[in-house]
N, C-alpha and C positions, 0 to 999 in steps of 0.2 A: 578382689583386689588385682588379681592377675589380668583380668579383662580391662579393668579401669585404668591400670597403669601401663599397660603394654604399649610401647612407642609405635610399633607397626600398626596396631589397631587405631591409634590416634591419627596416624598418617592416612589410613583408609577412611576414617570418619571425615577428615578434611577433604579427601578426594571426592567423597559423595557430595559434600557442600560445594566444591569447585564445579562439579558437573551440573549441579542444580543451577548454579550461576550461569554456566554455559548454555543450559537449556533456556533460561530467561533471555539470554542474548540472541539465541537462534530464532526466537519468535518475533524479533523486532524488525520492522520495515526499514528500508533505506531512508536516509534523511533527504528532504528536498534540497535542491541547489539553487542558490541565488547568484545571478551573474549581471554585472553592469559593464557597459562598454561605451567609450566615447571616441568618436571619429571626427576628423577634420578640425583638430584643435591646435592652438599655438603655432599656426602657420604664418603665412605672409599675405599681405594685401587683404583681399576679402575674407581670408581665413584666419586673420589675426585674432588671437585670444579664443573666445568661444562663440564669436558671432556667426560663424558658419558651421558650427558643430552639429553632429547628430549623436544623441545620447540614447542608448538602449538599455533598459533594465528588464530582466526576465527571470522567471522561476521555472525550474524543470523538476520533474518527479519521475523516478524510475519505478515502474510497476512490475513486480515479480509475478510472472504468469505460471500456469500449470500447477498451482498450489505449492510452490517452492517453500514458502514460509512454514506452512503446516507440516510438510514432509520433512523439512529440516528439523522442526521441533520434535517430530516422532523419533528421528535418529538420536537427538539429544536426550530424549526421555528414556530410550533404550540404554544409552550410555550411563545414565543415572542408575538404572536398575542393575546393570552389570557391576557397577561400583558397589552397590549394596550387597550383591551376591559375593563379591570379593571380600567384603567385610565379614559377612556371615561365615564364609569358608575359613577365614583366618581365626575367627572367634571360636569355631568348632575345633580347630586345630589346637588352640591354646587350652581349651577345656580338656581335651583329650590328653595333652602333654601333662597337665597338672594332675589329672587322675592317675596316669601311669606312674609318674614319679612318686606321688603320694602312696600308691600301693606298693611300690618297690621299697620305699622307706618303712612302711608299716610291716611289710614282710620281713625286712632285716631286723626290725625291732622285736618281732615275735620270735624270730630265730635266735636272737641274742638271749631273750628270756628263757627259751627252751634249753639253750646250751649252758646258761648260767645254772639252771636246775641240775643239769648233768654234772657240771663241775662241782656243785655243792654236795651232791650225792657221792661223787668220786672222792671228794675231800674227806667226807665222813668215813668212807670205806677205807681210804688210805690210812686214816688215823687208827682205825680198828686193826688194820694189818700190822701197823707198827707195834701196837700193844701185843699182838699175837707173836710177833718176832721177839719182843722183849721177854715174853713168857716162854719162849723156846718152842712154840707149837708149829711154826712154819719157818722156812728159810728166808734170809734177808734178800735173796735173789728175787723172790716173789714181789717184795716191795719195790725193788728197782724196776722190774717190768711194769708194775702198776704206775710208777712215777713217769716212765716213758710215755705211757698212754695218756696220763694226766697232762703232761706237757703238750702233747699233740692237741688235746682239747683246748688248752689255753691259746695255742697258735690259731686254731680255728675260730675261737671267740674274738681274737684280735682282728682277724680278717672281716668277720661279720660287723664288728663295731666300725671298722673303716668304711665298709660299704654303706652302713647306716648314715654315717656323717657325710659321706659324699652325696647320698640321696637327699639328705636334709639341705645341704648347700645348694644343690640343684633346684630343689623346691623353693628355697628362699630367693634364688636368682630369678625364678619365673614370676615373682611378685613385683619386681622392679620398685622396691621400696628400700632405700639405703638403711634405714633404722629398724627394719622389720627382721625379727629373728623368731625361730620356732624352738620353743623350749620343750614341748611335749606333743607327741602325736596321740590322738585318742581315736580308737576304732578297732575293728576286728576284721579278719578276712572271712567274709561270708562265702559260703560254698554254693555257687549257682548250679543247680542240678539240671535245669531245663532251659532250652532256648525255644523261641517260637519256631514253627516249621520252616524249612528252607524256602519253600515257595512264598511264605509270608514275608520273610526277610528280603527275598528277591524283589518282591513288589515294593517294599519300603526303600529299596536302594535308589528308587527314583527321587527320593527326598534329599539325596546327597547334593550339597551345594555345587560340587563339580559338574553334576549333570543338570541340576535345576537351573543353573545360570544360562544353560544353552537355550532355554525358552526365550530369555531376553536376547540372547545372541542371534537366534533365528529371526526374532522380531526386528532386531537392528538390521540384519542383512536384507530383509524384505523392504524395510523403510529406506535403506540406502539405495536399493535398486529403483524404488519409486522416485527417490530424489534425483538420482543420476539420469533417469529418463526425463524427469521434469527439467533438469538443467539443459537437456538437448533442445528444449523449446525456448526460443529467444524472448527476451524481456522487452517490454514497450516503454519508451521514454516519451513523456508528453511535456511540452513547454508552453508557456504563455507569458507575454510581456508587453511593454509600452515603449514607444519610440518617439523622441522629440527631435524634430528637424528645425533648428534655430534659424537657418538661412531663409526658410519660407514661412516660419512660424506655424508649423503644422504638427499635430499629434496623431500617432497611429497606434493601433494595437497589433500584437504579433501572436500567432499560435503556431505550434509545430508538433510533429510527432516523428519518432524514428524507431526503427526495429532492425536488428541485424538479420541478414539473409543467411540461413543455415545451409550454405552451399557446400562447404568443405567439412566443417566441424559440427557434427550433430551429437557430440559427446559419446560417440559409439565405442571408443576404446575404454572409457571409464565404465560404461554399461557392461561390456564384456568382462572386464576385470572383476566387477562386483558379482557377476554370476559365478565366475570361477571361485572367488573367495567364499561365496555361499556354499558351493559344493565342498570346498575345503573344510569349512566348519562342520558340515555333516559328517565327513570322514573323521574329523577330530572327535566329534561326539561319540561315534561308533567305537573308536579306538579306546577312549577313556572308559566308556561303559563296559567294554569287553574286559579291560584290565580290572575294573572294580568287581565285576561278576566273578572273575577267576579268583580274586583275592577273597571275596566273600565265601566262595566254595571251599577254598583252602582253610580259612579260619573256622568255618562250620565243621569241617571234618576233624580239624585239630581239636576243637572244643569237645566234640563227642569222644574222641580218642582219649584225651586227658581226663575227661569225666569218668570214663570207664576204668582207667587206671586208678583214679582217686577212690572209686567205689571198692575196688579190690584191696587197696591199702586199708581203707576204713573198716571194711567188714571181714577181711581175711588176714592180711599180713600183720597188721599192728596188733590185733587181739592175740594172735598166735605168738608173736614176739613178747608181748606182755606176760603171757602164760609161761613161756619158756624162761623168761628172766626170773619170774617168781619161783619156779621149780628149782632152777640152778642156784639162786641165791639161798633158798632154804636148804638145799642139799649141800651147799658149801659149808654150812655150819656144822654138819656132821661128817665132813670129810669126803662126801661123794663126788664133789667137783672141786677143781682147783680155783685159785684166785683169778687166773687168766680166763677160765671159763665164765666166771661171773662178769668180769670186765667186758669180755667179748659179747655176752648176751645183753649187757647193759648198753654197750655201744651200738649193737645191732638195732635194739629197740629205739634208741634216740635217733639213729640214722633214718629209720623208717618214718619216725614222727617228723623229722626235718624234711624228708622227701615229700611227705604229705603237705607240709606247710608251703614248700617251694611249688608244689603242684597246684595248690589252691591259689597261690599268687599268680602263677602262669595262666590259670584258667580265667582269673579276673582280668588279666591284661588282654587276653584274647577277647573276652566279653567287651572290654572297653573299646578295643579296635573295631569290633563289629558294630558297636553303638556309633562309633565315628563314621562308619560306612553308611549306616542308615539314618544318621543325624537324629537319632531318637534313643532315649534311655530305655533299657530293658529292665523291667521290674520282675 
């Protein structure tokens, strides 16, 4: 729906159609010209009325030489291809934006769920503390400290809910459908462990529309140079006609041809400009490719670094925090640990789990951006 309804994409579709129409026009030959001329009419004496008139009717046709029509059509064809690449580039950008916002919303949803679990556990723990206070087993100060921590969890949950609703609103806005609303997100944050090798990704970078469209751009520049050189060749105009001389009652036929003499203007300025523009496009291609390569390198390193941190959290930090929480919670029942020790261990465990969720989301966003660079989905 985001692709179907996006107004910028609709404009680019129309641009493709407009350039196809321009291509059709570029291949059409000039129209012939018809000319009629009357001399010696409506005069005096012998030239009164049409009696002494000479009437000439002729047709002329301009012939475009040096293949101007076909070369002009090649330029127009390259323009169509460039418009198609602009469409593909924008389409890829929209897909990437939707994926990124969806994963941000999904990440916020999962964090909300995780923090609601923590709040529920804390609620139960707080209720048990109040019972122990009433039984005189612990000080009321312990409950107050626990309530302060509980309130901070509520504030954190409110922030997460706000982030979720903002992401949902942004996702809905990308659909460009006034009556469209998202009631529920379905999905899970998958943890991508591996990327293709860097050299493989580097080779796939050539598929990026920003680079791919330069194939059409270079074709256009070559076609433009051919056209400008052809424009330097003058065109031939041929004419043929009929002449009626009423004063002597004679009919004659006329033929003629004309061609400009390229003495001063051989289109040399436009030819030179086109060559410079062609070199300019090559420099632009190298600049864009260099930026994309640097971006890919940065994202690849970032992905590997985040993945390594994720492995450490998954295999080391979180299991140890779970074990510590279990030991402290059980020990608190026999007085070996305080209430704050339990709450601190619980908060540490959930912080690590939240950190892992945030990390997984960030890894997904990096993966999506790499997919955007190579214009291909990584499975």
